[in-house]
TORKOL-4160 file (C-alpha; in steps of 0.2 Angstrom, whole numbers, padded with zeros to 4 digits, m for minus):
431
<pt num="1" X="0000" Y="0000" Z="0000"/>
<pt num="2" X="0005" Y="0018" Z="m0003"/>
<pt num="3" X="0008" Y="0030" Z="0011"/>
<pt num="4" X="m0007" Y="0040" Z="0006"/>
<pt num="5" X="m0018" Y="0025" Z="0008"/>
<pt num="6" X="m0010" Y="0021" Z="0025"/>
<pt num="7" X="m0012" Y="0039" Z="0032"/>
<pt num="8" X="m0031" Y="0042" Z="0026"/>
<pt num="9" X="m0043" Y="0044" Z="0041"/>
<pt num="10" X="m0062" Y="0042" Z="0038"/>
<pt num="11" X="m0072" Y="0058" Z="0042"/>
<pt num="12" X="m0089" Y="0057" Z="0051"/>
<pt num="13" X="m0100" Y="0073" Z="0052"/>
<pt num="14" X="m0104" Y="0078" Z="0069"/>
<pt num="15" X="m0119" Y="0090" Z="0065"/>
<pt num="16" X="m0134" Y="0089" Z="0054"/>
<pt num="17" X="m0133" Y="0099" Z="0038"/>
<pt num="18" X="m0146" Y="0113" Z="0039"/>
<pt num="19" X="m0160" Y="0111" Z="0027"/>
<pt num="20" X="m0161" Y="0121" Z="0011"/>
<pt num="21" X="m0175" Y="0133" Z="0009"/>
<pt num="22" X="m0188" Y="0126" Z="m0004"/>
<pt num="23" X="m0189" Y="0134" Z="m0021"/>
<pt num="24" X="m0199" Y="0151" Z="m0022"/>
<pt num="25" X="m0212" Y="0143" Z="m0033"/>
<pt num="26" X="m0215" Y="0129" Z="m0019"/>
<pt num="27" X="m0220" Y="0141" Z="m0005"/>
<pt num="28" X="m0230" Y="0155" Z="0000"/>
<pt num="29" X="m0242" Y="0165" Z="m0011"/>
<pt num="30" X="m0233" Y="0160" Z="m0027"/>
<pt num="31" X="m0237" Y="0141" Z="m0023"/>
<pt num="32" X="m0255" Y="0145" Z="m0019"/>
<pt num="33" X="m0257" Y="0155" Z="m0035"/>
<pt num="34" X="m0249" Y="0142" Z="m0046"/>
<pt num="35" X="m0259" Y="0128" Z="m0038"/>
<pt num="36" X="m0276" Y="0136" Z="m0038"/>
<pt num="37" X="m0277" Y="0149" Z="m0051"/>
<pt num="38" X="m0263" Y="0145" Z="m0064"/>
<pt num="39" X="m0262" Y="0126" Z="m0063"/>
<pt num="40" X="m0264" Y="0125" Z="m0082"/>
<pt num="41" X="m0266" Y="0136" Z="m0097"/>
<pt num="42" X="m0285" Y="0135" Z="m0097"/>
<pt num="43" X="m0286" Y="0139" Z="m0078"/>
<pt num="44" X="m0274" Y="0154" Z="m0081"/>
<pt num="45" X="m0285" Y="0161" Z="m0095"/>
<pt num="46" X="m0301" Y="0159" Z="m0085"/>
<pt num="47" X="m0292" Y="0167" Z="m0070"/>
<pt num="48" X="m0287" Y="0182" Z="m0080"/>
<pt num="49" X="m0305" Y="0184" Z="m0088"/>
<pt num="50" X="m0313" Y="0183" Z="m0070"/>
<pt num="51" X="m0301" Y="0196" Z="m0063"/>
<pt num="52" X="m0305" Y="0207" Z="m0078"/>
<pt num="53" X="m0324" Y="0205" Z="m0075"/>
<pt num="54" X="m0322" Y="0208" Z="m0056"/>
<pt num="55" X="m0312" Y="0224" Z="m0061"/>
<pt num="56" X="m0326" Y="0230" Z="m0072"/>
<pt num="57" X="m0339" Y="0227" Z="m0058"/>
<pt num="58" X="m0329" Y="0236" Z="m0045"/>
<pt num="59" X="m0325" Y="0250" Z="m0056"/>
<pt num="60" X="m0343" Y="0253" Z="m0058"/>
<pt num="61" X="m0349" Y="0250" Z="m0041"/>
<pt num="62" X="m0336" Y="0257" Z="m0029"/>
<pt num="63" X="m0338" Y="0276" Z="m0035"/>
<pt num="64" X="m0356" Y="0274" Z="m0033"/>
<pt num="65" X="m0354" Y="0267" Z="m0015"/>
<pt num="66" X="m0340" Y="0279" Z="m0010"/>
<pt num="67" X="m0350" Y="0295" Z="m0017"/>
<pt num="68" X="m0366" Y="0290" Z="m0007"/>
<pt num="69" X="m0376" Y="0303" Z="0002"/>
<pt num="70" X="m0382" Y="0299" Z="0019"/>
<pt num="71" X="m0390" Y="0316" Z="0026"/>
<pt num="72" X="m0403" Y="0321" Z="0014"/>
<pt num="73" X="m0422" Y="0320" Z="0016"/>
<pt num="74" X="m0428" Y="0315" Z="m0001"/>
<pt num="75" X="m0421" Y="0308" Z="m0018"/>
<pt num="76" X="m0422" Y="0325" Z="m0026"/>
<pt num="77" X="m0411" Y="0333" Z="m0013"/>
<pt num="78" X="m0399" Y="0318" Z="m0016"/>
<pt num="79" X="m0398" Y="0322" Z="m0034"/>
<pt num="80" X="m0395" Y="0341" Z="m0030"/>
<pt num="81" X="m0380" Y="0337" Z="m0019"/>
<pt num="82" X="m0373" Y="0324" Z="m0032"/>
<pt num="83" X="m0375" Y="0337" Z="m0046"/>
<pt num="84" X="m0374" Y="0324" Z="m0059"/>
<pt num="85" X="m0360" Y="0314" Z="m0052"/>
<pt num="86" X="m0362" Y="0295" Z="m0049"/>
<pt num="87" X="m0367" Y="0291" Z="m0031"/>
<pt num="88" X="m0380" Y="0281" Z="m0021"/>
<pt num="89" X="m0394" Y="0289" Z="m0010"/>
<pt num="90" X="m0391" Y="0280" Z="0006"/>
<pt num="91" X="m0401" Y="0293" Z="0015"/>
<pt num="92" X="m0416" Y="0282" Z="0012"/>
<pt num="93" X="m0408" Y="0270" Z="0024"/>
<pt num="94" X="m0404" Y="0283" Z="0038"/>
<pt num="95" X="m0422" Y="0290" Z="0037"/>
<pt num="96" X="m0432" Y="0274" Z="0035"/>
<pt num="97" X="m0421" Y="0262" Z="0045"/>
<pt num="98" X="m0435" Y="0260" Z="0058"/>
<pt num="99" X="m0448" Y="0255" Z="0045"/>
<pt num="100" X="m0436" Y="0243" Z="0037"/>
<pt num="101" X="m0432" Y="0234" Z="0054"/>
<pt num="102" X="m0448" Y="0236" Z="0064"/>
<pt num="103" X="m0462" Y="0241" Z="0051"/>
<pt num="104" X="m0471" Y="0257" Z="0050"/>
<pt num="105" X="m0484" Y="0253" Z="0063"/>
<pt num="106" X="m0474" Y="0246" Z="0078"/>
<pt num="107" X="m0474" Y="0259" Z="0092"/>
<pt num="108" X="m0457" Y="0269" Z="0092"/>
<pt num="109" X="m0457" Y="0269" Z="0111"/>
<pt num="110" X="m0458" Y="0250" Z="0111"/>
<pt num="111" X="m0443" Y="0246" Z="0100"/>
<pt num="112" X="m0433" Y="0240" Z="0115"/>
<pt num="113" X="m0445" Y="0226" Z="0117"/>
<pt num="114" X="m0441" Y="0216" Z="0101"/>
<pt num="115" X="m0422" Y="0221" Z="0104"/>
<pt num="116" X="m0423" Y="0213" Z="0121"/>
<pt num="117" X="m0432" Y="0198" Z="0114"/>
<pt num="118" X="m0418" Y="0196" Z="0100"/>
<pt num="119" X="m0404" Y="0197" Z="0113"/>
<pt num="120" X="m0413" Y="0184" Z="0124"/>
<pt num="121" X="m0415" Y="0173" Z="0109"/>
<pt num="122" X="m0396" Y="0173" Z="0107"/>
<pt num="123" X="m0395" Y="0167" Z="0125"/>
<pt num="124" X="m0409" Y="0154" Z="0123"/>
<pt num="125" X="m0402" Y="0146" Z="0107"/>
<pt num="126" X="m0384" Y="0145" Z="0113"/>
<pt num="127" X="m0386" Y="0129" Z="0123"/>
<pt num="128" X="m0395" Y="0121" Z="0108"/>
<pt num="129" X="m0382" Y="0126" Z="0095"/>
<pt num="130" X="m0367" Y="0124" Z="0106"/>
<pt num="131" X="m0369" Y="0108" Z="0116"/>
<pt num="132" X="m0353" Y="0110" Z="0126"/>
<pt num="133" X="m0362" Y="0123" Z="0137"/>
<pt num="134" X="m0370" Y="0118" Z="0153"/>
<pt num="135" X="m0387" Y="0109" Z="0151"/>
<pt num="136" X="m0395" Y="0119" Z="0164"/>
<pt num="137" X="m0396" Y="0134" Z="0152"/>
<pt num="138" X="m0410" Y="0123" Z="0142"/>
<pt num="139" X="m0422" Y="0128" Z="0156"/>
<pt num="140" X="m0421" Y="0146" Z="0150"/>
<pt num="141" X="m0423" Y="0140" Z="0132"/>
<pt num="142" X="m0439" Y="0131" Z="0137"/>
<pt num="143" X="m0446" Y="0147" Z="0145"/>
<pt num="144" X="m0439" Y="0159" Z="0131"/>
<pt num="145" X="m0454" Y="0157" Z="0119"/>
<pt num="146" X="m0466" Y="0163" Z="0132"/>
<pt num="147" X="m0455" Y="0178" Z="0137"/>
<pt num="148" X="m0453" Y="0183" Z="0119"/>
<pt num="149" X="m0471" Y="0182" Z="0115"/>
<pt num="150" X="m0475" Y="0193" Z="0130"/>
<pt num="151" X="m0462" Y="0206" Z="0125"/>
<pt num="152" X="m0466" Y="0208" Z="0107"/>
<pt num="153" X="m0485" Y="0207" Z="0108"/>
<pt num="154" X="m0487" Y="0214" Z="0125"/>
<pt num="155" X="m0504" Y="0213" Z="0134"/>
<pt num="156" X="m0507" Y="0203" Z="0150"/>
<pt num="157" X="m0494" Y="0191" Z="0155"/>
<pt num="158" X="m0507" Y="0179" Z="0161"/>
<pt num="159" X="m0510" Y="0172" Z="0143"/>
<pt num="160" X="m0492" Y="0166" Z="0140"/>
<pt num="161" X="m0492" Y="0160" Z="0158"/>
<pt num="162" X="m0507" Y="0149" Z="0155"/>
<pt num="163" X="m0499" Y="0142" Z="0139"/>
<pt num="164" X="m0483" Y="0138" Z="0148"/>
<pt num="165" X="m0493" Y="0129" Z="0162"/>
<pt num="166" X="m0502" Y="0119" Z="0149"/>
<pt num="167" X="m0485" Y="0113" Z="0141"/>
<pt num="168" X="m0478" Y="0109" Z="0158"/>
<pt num="169" X="m0494" Y="0098" Z="0162"/>
<pt num="170" X="m0492" Y="0090" Z="0145"/>
<pt num="171" X="m0474" Y="0086" Z="0148"/>
<pt num="172" X="m0478" Y="0078" Z="0165"/>
<pt num="173" X="m0491" Y="0067" Z="0158"/>
<pt num="174" X="m0480" Y="0062" Z="0144"/>
<pt num="175" X="m0466" Y="0058" Z="0156"/>
<pt num="176" X="m0477" Y="0047" Z="0167"/>
<pt num="177" X="m0487" Y="0037" Z="0154"/>
<pt num="178" X="m0475" Y="0039" Z="0139"/>
<pt num="179" X="m0463" Y="0025" Z="0145"/>
<pt num="180" X="m0477" Y="0012" Z="0145"/>
<pt num="181" X="m0486" Y="0018" Z="0130"/>
<pt num="182" X="m0480" Y="0031" Z="0118"/>
<pt num="183" X="m0497" Y="0035" Z="0111"/>
<pt num="184" X="m0505" Y="0036" Z="0127"/>
<pt num="185" X="m0492" Y="0048" Z="0134"/>
<pt num="186" X="m0492" Y="0059" Z="0118"/>
<pt num="187" X="m0511" Y="0061" Z="0116"/>
<pt num="188" X="m0514" Y="0062" Z="0134"/>
<pt num="189" X="m0502" Y="0076" Z="0136"/>
<pt num="190" X="m0511" Y="0085" Z="0121"/>
<pt num="191" X="m0528" Y="0083" Z="0130"/>
<pt num="192" X="m0521" Y="0089" Z="0146"/>
<pt num="193" X="m0513" Y="0104" Z="0138"/>
<pt num="194" X="m0530" Y="0109" Z="0129"/>
<pt num="195" X="m0539" Y="0107" Z="0145"/>
<pt num="196" X="m0527" Y="0119" Z="0154"/>
<pt num="197" X="m0527" Y="0132" Z="0140"/>
<pt num="198" X="m0546" Y="0131" Z="0139"/>
<pt num="199" X="m0549" Y="0133" Z="0158"/>
<pt num="200" X="m0535" Y="0146" Z="0160"/>
<pt num="201" X="m0542" Y="0156" Z="0145"/>
<pt num="202" X="m0559" Y="0157" Z="0153"/>
<pt num="203" X="m0552" Y="0162" Z="0169"/>
<pt num="204" X="m0543" Y="0177" Z="0162"/>
<pt num="205" X="m0553" Y="0193" Z="0164"/>
<pt num="206" X="m0559" Y="0202" Z="0149"/>
<pt num="207" X="m0550" Y="0218" Z="0154"/>
<pt num="208" X="m0534" Y="0210" Z="0159"/>
<pt num="209" X="m0525" Y="0218" Z="0144"/>
<pt num="210" X="m0530" Y="0236" Z="0149"/>
<pt num="211" X="m0520" Y="0235" Z="0165"/>
<pt num="212" X="m0505" Y="0226" Z="0158"/>
<pt num="213" X="m0487" Y="0230" Z="0161"/>
<pt num="214" X="m0484" Y="0231" Z="0143"/>
<pt num="215" X="m0496" Y="0239" Z="0130"/>
<pt num="216" X="m0503" Y="0226" Z="0118"/>
<pt num="217" X="m0497" Y="0227" Z="0100"/>
<pt num="218" X="m0508" Y="0218" Z="0087"/>
<pt num="219" X="m0500" Y="0206" Z="0074"/>
<pt num="220" X="m0505" Y="0218" Z="0060"/>
<pt num="221" X="m0493" Y="0231" Z="0067"/>
<pt num="222" X="m0478" Y="0219" Z="0065"/>
<pt num="223" X="m0467" Y="0222" Z="0050"/>
<pt num="224" X="m0450" Y="0224" Z="0043"/>
<pt num="225" X="m0435" Y="0213" Z="0045"/>
<pt num="226" X="m0441" Y="0209" Z="0063"/>
<pt num="227" X="m0456" Y="0200" Z="0055"/>
<pt num="228" X="m0444" Y="0189" Z="0044"/>
<pt num="229" X="m0434" Y="0184" Z="0059"/>
<pt num="230" X="m0449" Y="0180" Z="0069"/>
<pt num="231" X="m0456" Y="0169" Z="0055"/>
<pt num="232" X="m0440" Y="0161" Z="0051"/>
<pt num="233" X="m0435" Y="0156" Z="0069"/>
<pt num="234" X="m0452" Y="0151" Z="0074"/>
<pt num="235" X="m0455" Y="0140" Z="0058"/>
<pt num="236" X="m0438" Y="0132" Z="0058"/>
<pt num="237" X="m0440" Y="0128" Z="0077"/>
<pt num="238" X="m0457" Y="0120" Z="0074"/>
<pt num="239" X="m0453" Y="0111" Z="0058"/>
<pt num="240" X="m0438" Y="0101" Z="0063"/>
<pt num="241" X="m0447" Y="0091" Z="0076"/>
<pt num="242" X="m0463" Y="0089" Z="0065"/>
<pt num="243" X="m0452" Y="0084" Z="0051"/>
<pt num="244" X="m0444" Y="0070" Z="0062"/>
<pt num="245" X="m0461" Y="0064" Z="0067"/>
<pt num="246" X="m0467" Y="0063" Z="0049"/>
<pt num="247" X="m0451" Y="0054" Z="0043"/>
<pt num="248" X="m0453" Y="0041" Z="0057"/>
<pt num="249" X="m0472" Y="0040" Z="0053"/>
<pt num="250" X="m0468" Y="0037" Z="0034"/>
<pt num="251" X="m0457" Y="0022" Z="0039"/>
<pt num="252" X="m0469" Y="0015" Z="0051"/>
<pt num="253" X="m0476" Y="m0002" Z="0050"/>
<pt num="254" X="m0494" Y="0004" Z="0054"/>
<pt num="255" X="m0503" Y="0006" Z="0037"/>
<pt num="256" X="m0514" Y="0020" Z="0043"/>
<pt num="257" X="m0500" Y="0031" Z="0051"/>
<pt num="258" X="m0489" Y="0028" Z="0036"/>
<pt num="259" X="m0503" Y="0032" Z="0024"/>
<pt num="260" X="m0507" Y="0049" Z="0033"/>
<pt num="261" X="m0489" Y="0054" Z="0033"/>
<pt num="262" X="m0486" Y="0049" Z="0014"/>
<pt num="263" X="m0502" Y="0059" Z="0009"/>
<pt num="264" X="m0497" Y="0074" Z="0019"/>
<pt num="265" X="m0479" Y="0075" Z="0013"/>
<pt num="266" X="m0483" Y="0072" Z="m0005"/>
<pt num="267" X="m0497" Y="0084" Z="m0005"/>
<pt num="268" X="m0487" Y="0098" Z="0003"/>
<pt num="269" X="m0472" Y="0096" Z="m0007"/>
<pt num="270" X="m0483" Y="0096" Z="m0023"/>
<pt num="271" X="m0490" Y="0113" Z="m0019"/>
<pt num="272" X="m0481" Y="0130" Z="m0020"/>
<pt num="273" X="m0478" Y="0139" Z="m0004"/>
<pt num="274" X="m0487" Y="0155" Z="m0011"/>
<pt num="275" X="m0503" Y="0145" Z="m0013"/>
<pt num="276" X="m0502" Y="0139" Z="0005"/>
<pt num="277" X="m0500" Y="0157" Z="0010"/>
<pt num="278" X="m0516" Y="0162" Z="0001"/>
<pt num="279" X="m0524" Y="0148" Z="0009"/>
<pt num="280" X="m0518" Y="0154" Z="0026"/>
<pt num="281" X="m0524" Y="0171" Z="0022"/>
<pt num="282" X="m0542" Y="0167" Z="0015"/>
<pt num="283" X="m0547" Y="0149" Z="0019"/>
<pt num="284" X="m0538" Y="0143" Z="0035"/>
<pt num="285" X="m0550" Y="0153" Z="0046"/>
<pt num="286" X="m0565" Y="0142" Z="0041"/>
<pt num="287" X="m0557" Y="0127" Z="0049"/>
<pt num="288" X="m0558" Y="0135" Z="0066"/>
<pt num="289" X="m0573" Y="0137" Z="0077"/>
<pt num="290" X="m0584" Y="0152" Z="0071"/>
<pt num="291" X="m0582" Y="0162" Z="0086"/>
<pt num="292" X="m0563" Y="0161" Z="0086"/>
<pt num="293" X="m0553" Y="0174" Z="0078"/>
<pt num="294" X="m0536" Y="0166" Z="0073"/>
<pt num="295" X="m0522" Y="0178" Z="0071"/>
<pt num="296" X="m0515" Y="0180" Z="0053"/>
<pt num="297" X="m0497" Y="0178" Z="0060"/>
<pt num="298" X="m0502" Y="0161" Z="0068"/>
<pt num="299" X="m0510" Y="0155" Z="0051"/>
<pt num="300" X="m0495" Y="0160" Z="0042"/>
<pt num="301" X="m0484" Y="0151" Z="0054"/>
<pt num="302" X="m0495" Y="0135" Z="0053"/>
<pt num="303" X="m0493" Y="0135" Z="0034"/>
<pt num="304" X="m0475" Y="0139" Z="0033"/>
<pt num="305" X="m0471" Y="0126" Z="0046"/>
<pt num="306" X="m0481" Y="0112" Z="0037"/>
<pt num="307" X="m0472" Y="0117" Z="0021"/>
<pt num="308" X="m0455" Y="0116" Z="0028"/>
<pt num="309" X="m0458" Y="0100" Z="0039"/>
<pt num="310" X="m0463" Y="0091" Z="0023"/>
<pt num="311" X="m0446" Y="0094" Z="0015"/>
<pt num="312" X="m0437" Y="0091" Z="0031"/>
<pt num="313" X="m0446" Y="0074" Z="0033"/>
<pt num="314" X="m0439" Y="0069" Z="0016"/>
<pt num="315" X="m0421" Y="0074" Z="0021"/>
<pt num="316" X="m0422" Y="0065" Z="0037"/>
<pt num="317" X="m0429" Y="0050" Z="0029"/>
<pt num="318" X="m0414" Y="0050" Z="0017"/>
<pt num="319" X="m0403" Y="0050" Z="0033"/>
<pt num="320" X="m0413" Y="0035" Z="0040"/>
<pt num="321" X="m0411" Y="0025" Z="0024"/>
<pt num="322" X="m0393" Y="0029" Z="0023"/>
<pt num="323" X="m0390" Y="0019" Z="0040"/>
<pt num="324" X="m0385" Y="0001" Z="0038"/>
<pt num="325" X="m0397" Y="m0012" Z="0044"/>
<pt num="326" X="m0385" Y="m0018" Z="0057"/>
<pt num="327" X="m0389" Y="m0002" Z="0067"/>
<pt num="328" X="m0407" Y="m0007" Z="0069"/>
<pt num="329" X="m0402" Y="m0025" Z="0073"/>
<pt num="330" X="m0390" Y="m0019" Z="0086"/>
<pt num="331" X="m0404" Y="m0009" Z="0095"/>
<pt num="332" X="m0415" Y="m0024" Z="0095"/>
<pt num="333" X="m0401" Y="m0035" Z="0102"/>
<pt num="334" X="m0399" Y="m0023" Z="0116"/>
<pt num="335" X="m0417" Y="m0025" Z="0121"/>
<pt num="336" X="m0422" Y="m0007" Z="0117"/>
<pt num="337" X="m0440" Y="m0003" Z="0113"/>
<pt num="338" X="m0444" Y="0008" Z="0098"/>
<pt num="339" X="m0443" Y="0025" Z="0107"/>
<pt num="340" X="m0427" Y="0021" Z="0115"/>
<pt num="341" X="m0419" Y="0014" Z="0099"/>
<pt num="342" X="m0424" Y="0030" Z="0090"/>
<pt num="343" X="m0418" Y="0042" Z="0103"/>
<pt num="344" X="m0402" Y="0033" Z="0108"/>
<pt num="345" X="m0395" Y="0025" Z="0092"/>
<pt num="346" X="m0404" Y="0028" Z="0076"/>
<pt num="347" X="m0409" Y="0047" Z="0076"/>
<pt num="348" X="m0392" Y="0053" Z="0082"/>
<pt num="349" X="m0384" Y="0045" Z="0067"/>
<pt num="350" X="m0397" Y="0050" Z="0055"/>
<pt num="351" X="m0398" Y="0068" Z="0060"/>
<pt num="352" X="m0379" Y="0069" Z="0058"/>
<pt num="353" X="m0380" Y="0063" Z="0040"/>
<pt num="354" X="m0395" Y="0075" Z="0037"/>
<pt num="355" X="m0387" Y="0091" Z="0043"/>
<pt num="356" X="m0383" Y="0098" Z="0026"/>
<pt num="357" X="m0400" Y="0095" Z="0019"/>
<pt num="358" X="m0409" Y="0102" Z="0035"/>
<pt num="359" X="m0398" Y="0118" Z="0034"/>
<pt num="360" X="m0402" Y="0119" Z="0015"/>
<pt num="361" X="m0421" Y="0119" Z="0019"/>
<pt num="362" X="m0419" Y="0131" Z="0034"/>
<pt num="363" X="m0410" Y="0144" Z="0023"/>
<pt num="364" X="m0423" Y="0142" Z="0009"/>
<pt num="365" X="m0437" Y="0144" Z="0022"/>
<pt num="366" X="m0429" Y="0160" Z="0029"/>
<pt num="367" X="m0428" Y="0167" Z="0012"/>
<pt num="368" X="m0446" Y="0162" Z="0008"/>
<pt num="369" X="m0453" Y="0172" Z="0022"/>
<pt num="370" X="m0452" Y="0187" Z="0010"/>
<pt num="371" X="m0467" Y="0179" Z="0001"/>
<pt num="372" X="m0479" Y="0185" Z="0015"/>
<pt num="373" X="m0478" Y="0202" Z="0007"/>
<pt num="374" X="m0491" Y="0195" Z="m0006"/>
<pt num="375" X="m0504" Y="0193" Z="0007"/>
<pt num="376" X="m0502" Y="0211" Z="0014"/>
<pt num="377" X="m0490" Y="0207" Z="0028"/>
<pt num="378" X="m0477" Y="0221" Z="0028"/>
<pt num="379" X="m0460" Y="0212" Z="0030"/>
<pt num="380" X="m0444" Y="0219" Z="0024"/>
<pt num="381" X="m0448" Y="0217" Z="0005"/>
<pt num="382" X="m0466" Y="0222" Z="0008"/>
<pt num="383" X="m0460" Y="0238" Z="0017"/>
<pt num="384" X="m0449" Y="0242" Z="0002"/>
<pt num="385" X="m0462" Y="0239" Z="m0011"/>
<pt num="386" X="m0476" Y="0247" Z="m0002"/>
<pt num="387" X="m0475" Y="0262" Z="0010"/>
<pt num="388" X="m0457" Y="0267" Z="0006"/>
<pt num="389" X="m0457" Y="0267" Z="m0013"/>
<pt num="390" X="m0475" Y="0273" Z="m0013"/>
<pt num="391" X="m0469" Y="0289" Z="m0004"/>
<pt num="392" X="m0465" Y="0304" Z="m0015"/>
<pt num="393" X="m0449" Y="0307" Z="m0006"/>
<pt num="394" X="m0441" Y="0291" Z="m0011"/>
<pt num="395" X="m0450" Y="0285" Z="m0027"/>
<pt num="396" X="m0436" Y="0279" Z="m0038"/>
<pt num="397" X="m0424" Y="0273" Z="m0025"/>
<pt num="398" X="m0421" Y="0254" Z="m0029"/>
<pt num="399" X="m0403" Y="0248" Z="m0028"/>
<pt num="400" X="m0400" Y="0255" Z="m0011"/>
<pt num="401" X="m0415" Y="0248" Z="m0003"/>
<pt num="402" X="m0414" Y="0230" Z="m0011"/>
<pt num="403" X="m0396" Y="0230" Z="m0008"/>
<pt num="404" X="m0398" Y="0233" Z="0010"/>
<pt num="405" X="m0411" Y="0219" Z="0011"/>
<pt num="406" X="m0399" Y="0207" Z="0002"/>
<pt num="407" X="m0386" Y="0211" Z="0014"/>
<pt num="408" X="m0397" Y="0207" Z="0029"/>
<pt num="409" X="m0402" Y="0191" Z="0022"/>
<pt num="410" X="m0385" Y="0186" Z="0016"/>
<pt num="411" X="m0378" Y="0189" Z="0034"/>
<pt num="412" X="m0391" Y="0178" Z="0042"/>
<pt num="413" X="m0390" Y="0164" Z="0029"/>
<pt num="414" X="m0371" Y="0164" Z="0028"/>
<pt num="415" X="m0370" Y="0163" Z="0047"/>
<pt num="416" X="m0382" Y="0148" Z="0046"/>
<pt num="417" X="m0371" Y="0140" Z="0033"/>
<pt num="418" X="m0355" Y="0143" Z="0043"/>
<pt num="419" X="m0363" Y="0135" Z="0059"/>
<pt num="420" X="m0368" Y="0120" Z="0049"/>
<pt num="421" X="m0350" Y="0117" Z="0043"/>
<pt num="422" X="m0343" Y="0119" Z="0060"/>
<pt num="423" X="m0356" Y="0107" Z="0067"/>
<pt num="424" X="m0351" Y="0094" Z="0054"/>
<pt num="425" X="m0333" Y="0096" Z="0059"/>
<pt num="426" X="m0338" Y="0095" Z="0077"/>
<pt num="427" X="m0348" Y="0079" Z="0075"/>
<pt num="428" X="m0335" Y="0071" Z="0064"/>
<pt num="429" X="m0348" Y="0065" Z="0052"/>
<pt num="430" X="m0336" Y="0057" Z="0040"/>
<pt num="431" X="m0328" Y="0045" Z="0053"/>
């Protein structure tokens, strides 16, 4: 061997070589743009065209928005201030905001009542939407509908109190007899509630509303976006349990129950909602006793709830059909009866699967509340099309009003959509 080979010593690295930074095109904004907007020639062309269209829209709308006028009292004054320049007349929003939110008949000194009801609603629905909160808060959720009714409509507090006592009595009867026989507990609870409401209503003196803590406000004075929120929240809250009952009834082995549910669902789904609203406005009162005066708001709630429940029933039926047969067999092997199996095993899984469909129906229902304007209920759209545009001061203002309405509906519907996506991630529906 040579001397150089004898004297060579192996070298062992004592430190880790530092990592080299990734190429510029594989990190940061450049990577995102390359993968999402310019991943191919076709996508690159479409991205450029879309950006150009967005530029055209913004170039036309941003000056109109930034040059908007907020302080005038009529459309003619807005045009005088603008002096031919492009600009929006947002003054209609600042002057008529109370009509857009509360309607044009709700007492101005009572605006705090629906505002307080809205804040309390957020507290009441919190334990329902976010199930990590203490379950004791559900007690306030159960009481909230009666508090909200008294705040918004006013009058004597005895009326919502009697209804609340009726519901409590029905719950007690169902809790006692429902374990042995679901039908006996359910119909017995309804019978007890009706008796309590009838007796309690007869005991309320006729002049009770005159000495009430809050002045009474008739339903015909409700309006604006407040009416849309009330209809949306009420009908969605009522239609989900009714839809669950209809879905279970359609899958029942009892021919009579199944037939009634099938006929109801298919009939309601085959009729436009606007037709049902006309029925609520004109014909539904004939189905009640002659001496009774059923409020139009209640009639509309009944029809919209029936309409929404029929669609929710089909969504939940799809969730029930998606469950493997082994889940039903597992419930039978545990010795669970039908109510226990549905409550503990079947429905929790079916409702998880049905979340996107239920949210879709809820969003559509909230937007469909604007249809009540065709039966002379002045909701947000009804206020815009009726009293505001009919006035001489604001006749001709369209984009500002309907844009404001679209913004309000977008905020609510987008919030519902984001909550549903959070709920799906929370429940790990895909695992």
